[in-house]
C-alpha positions, -999 to 999 in steps of 0.1 A, spaced: 437 -218 501 474 -228 504 463 -254 530 432 -265 511 451 -271 479 482 -288 493 464 -309 519 442 -325 494 471 -340 473 488 -372 483 491 -409 475 495 -415 438 483 -379 429 506 -357 409 512 -324 426 523 -309 393 489 -316 377 474 -294 405 500 -266 399 517 -273 432 552 -280 444 541 -309 466 512 -324 485 506 -327 522 485 -359 520 459 -350 546 423 -343 537 400 -369 523 362 -376 524 341 -404 537 319 -429 518 288 -411 532 296 -380 512 306 -399 481 272 -416 483 254 -383 479 264 -383 443 245 -407 420 264 -431 399 267 -424 362 236 -435 344 205 -424 325 211 -395 301 203 -397 264 215 -415 233 226 -391 206 237 -417 181 231 -455 184 254 -480 167 242 -493 134 249 -530 125 249 -521 88 253 -549 62 259 -582 78 260 -603 46 293 -592 30 316 -620 17 341 -629 45 373 -647 53 384 -659 87 414 -650 109 421 -678 134 450 -674 157 464 -676 192 443 -646 203 411 -668 201 423 -705 203 430 -712 167 394 -720 158 383 -708 124 346 -712 132 348 -686 161 375 -664 146 373 -627 138 364 -621 101 376 -597 73 349 -586 49 348 -576 13 324 -546 13 329 -540 -24 327 -577 -33 359 -574 -53 380 -601 -36 397 -576 -13 390 -579 24 394 -556 54 389 -557 91 404 -549 125 416 -574 152 430 -569 187 460 -591 194 472 -594 231 510 -591 235 516 -628 239 493 -641 212 508 -627 180 504 -654 154 474 -661 131 465 -674 97 437 -668 71 411 -693 61 386 -690 33 358 -707 53 351 -716 90 375 -746 88 411 -754 79 404 -769 44 416 -737 26 441 -717 46 467 -692 37 500 -682 54 532 -664 46 563 -686 41 587 -657 35 572 -632 59 572 -608 29 536 -598 26 526 -625 1 503 -654 8 508 -691 1 483 -720 6 491 -738 38 519 -713 44 536 -704 77 518 -685 104 515 -648 100 531 -628 128 527 -592 141 557 -574 156 539 -565 188 505 -567 204 478 -542 196 449 -533 175 456 -540 138 440 -531 105 444 -560 81 439 -558 44 440 -589 21 439 -591 -17 430 -627 -26 435 -620 -63 471 -608 -58 476 -630 -27 490 -601 -7 482 -586 27 491 -556 49 491 -550 86 488 -516 103 488 -511 140 464 -484 151 456 -463 181 425 -442 178 416 -407 189 388 -382 186 395 -349 168 375 -318 159 365 -283 169 342 -298 195 371 -313 214 395 -295 238 423 -299 213 404 -286 183 415 -298 149 451 -297 160 454 -326 183 436 -359 191 419 -368 223 432 -404 229 406 -432 231 411 -464 251 404 -499 237 379 -520 257 386 -556 248 354 -568 264 332 -545 245 354 -546 214 353 -508 211 375 -478 214 360 -455 241 364 -420 255 345 -399 280 352 -363 272 338 -328 276 328 -314 242 314 -281 229 289 -278 201 307 -285 168 321 -314 149 344 -345 154 360 -373 135 378 -405 144 415 -406 135 442 -433 137 478 -427 150 474 -389 152 475 -387 114 450 -379 86 461 -409 65 434 -430 82 403 -413 95 365 -420 96 335 -398 93 298 -403 86 286 -393 52 250 -403 57 245 -393 94 234 -429 98 261 -441 123 279 -459 95 315 -448 90 334 -441 58 371 -436 52 375 -398 50 338 -393 56 319 -362 67 323 -345 101 301 -359 129 279 -333 146 280 -327 184 248 -308 191 256 -290 223 281 -285 251 284 -313 277 301 -345 287 298 -374 262 307 -410 261 318 -420 226 325 -455 213 341 -466 181 333 -501 168 357 -515 143 353 -552 151 334 -559 119 323 -540 88 302 -520 86 322 -498 110 300 -478 134 300 -457 165 278 -444 193 275 -411 211 258 -409 245 252 -380 269 253 -396 303 236 -381 333 260 -375 361 269 -348 385 301 -330 375 306 -318 410 318 -353 421 354 -343 420 371 -373 436 405 -389 431 400 -427 434 430 -444 418 448 -463 446 423 -450 472 399 -470 493 363 -458 496 361 -467 533 384 -451 559 398 -479 582 428 -459 594 425 -421 594 463 -418 594 466 -434 559 459 -410 530 449 -439 507 419 -446 530 390 -424 517 386 -406 484 407 -375 478 390 -342 467 402 -325 435 379 -295 437 406 -268 439 437 -267 416 463 -240 412 459 -238 375 440 -216 350 410 -228 330 435 -236 302 456 -258 325 485 -233 330 500 -235 365 496 -205 388 524 -180 394 535 -196 426 534 -234 433 535 -229 471 515 -197 477 487 -205 453 466 -181 431 433 -199 438 404 -176 447 384 -188 476 346 -185 469 330 -165 497 296 -156 481 281 -174 452 248 -170 433 242 -207 439 242 -200 476 215 -174 472 194 -197 450 195 -225 476 189 -200 505 157 -189 487 145 -225 482 152 -234 519 134 -203 531 103 -211 511 103 -247 524 106 -234 559 74 -214 555 87 -182 539 66 -160 516 84 -169 484 71 -190 455 76 -228 455 77 -229 417 105 -202 416 123 -222 443 122 -253 421 135 -233 391 164 -219 411 174 -254 424 172 -268 389 193 -239 376 221 -250 400 217 -286 389 216 -279 352 251 -262 355 263 -293 374 248 -319 350 254 -299 318 217 -301 310 183 -309 324 190 -346 331 195 -339 368 164 -318 373 141 -326 402 103 -323 406 82 -305 432 78 -337 452 116 -341 455 122 -306 467 124 -311 505 146 -298 533 165 -330 533 172 -326 496 184 -290 502 208 -302 529 223 -328 505 224 -303 476 243 -278 497 268 -306 506 272 -313 469 275 -277 459 296 -262 487 319 -289 500 354 -276 509 339 -241 511 333 -239 549 295 -243 548 289 -278 560 292 -274 598 269 -244 599 244 -261 576 243 -292 598 237 -271 629 209 -251 612 192 -284 601 197 -298 636 218 -327 622 252 -318 638 247 -333 672 223 -354 693 206 -369 662 206 -402 642 223 -384 614 258 -399 615 286 -405 591 319 -425 593 342 -411 620 316 -387 634 325 -386 671 359 -402 664 347 -438 658 347 -456 624 309 -462 623 300 -427 635 280 -418 667 258 -390 678 276 -363 697 268 -339 725 248 -308 718 274 -286 735 296 -291 704 273 -269 684 292 -239 699 330 -237 699 349 -232 732 362 -198 741 400 -198 734 422 -200 765 441 -169 753 408 -149 753 399 -160 788 434 -153 800 431 -117 787 397 -113 803 391 -135 834 354 -124 834 346 -145 804 327 -177 813 336 -208 793 308 -222 772 289 -252 786 306 -285 782 342 -273 780 
């Protein structure tokens, strides 16, 4: 395991994150193996966004971030209809100035001549100190405004950090949403700004409409979720999706090329992150060189897939039981039933691929390919099979290893295997 762990780390990967004192930058995988994992998709929608009230009184915020056009500018809304307005706007770093207009034109505009938080008709441009995602509040009766830069996170007992620390979300300027993909347990979450309870949103009505300080949001079961927070216009809303994807696809892709053009370059091909010298809580092992990782020799998933393969090869087992066992393996991988297959999909070809997905880096693949008659003299090829980029069929004699020279030297009566 010392080799397996160290050899898989290289390029832009952090050895410390793997509990190691360094990487050897060797092992990667080919696009053929990556292709055995489906792209993220499907799944189920737990909470869909709610447009809410779209008829609140509004004012406009034209600025450099959108070309100084009031008609197409972001808006602030007065949800209470009391002449106070609120909204969120994303300002890129180099487009920090804006103004307020009472309509979709420049006839009634407000600025701040003294940069002191008070508004004047036709006043100077308002300026933010740095780019980012800002909460803007305006009181047209008092002619005042406030700006608050925000970074959003998810917090709650359903998250890895519990109620003690936020899981940081990332702003997607194209979708105008804060997003996070995160593993959650059954429990509750809320949205919180700047790692502080001073500004947080929950959902009082379980209707996907957010309220300041609102009720905790329910996460119904364990699994991986994609959560999005939409603050681009009142009413504020959110979405929770349970995507369907195979959690066994443990690839490091940042700075890596999918295709291997040069096998000497670690950045050609995706790296494998299956084994780490850390505990389930992320604590490094006792030795960063001679790792604490346990190598799996026998796993219940192997027995399940053996049973299914034996039934498909004409054994006396039950096909329905075989399907149930295969789906049990996949339910663990998908975090639910979204990856389950049907009787028609349960074939020997599927079993070979499923064994690849389940047991890669566990010393099964060569034996599996030989047993399925796919290792040599077949059209079943992959990049760099046979030592060429496109892959070629290889000689049948390679199904058996050669007898080591040291063994033959010790016993001259040994006959070398054919082809060597």
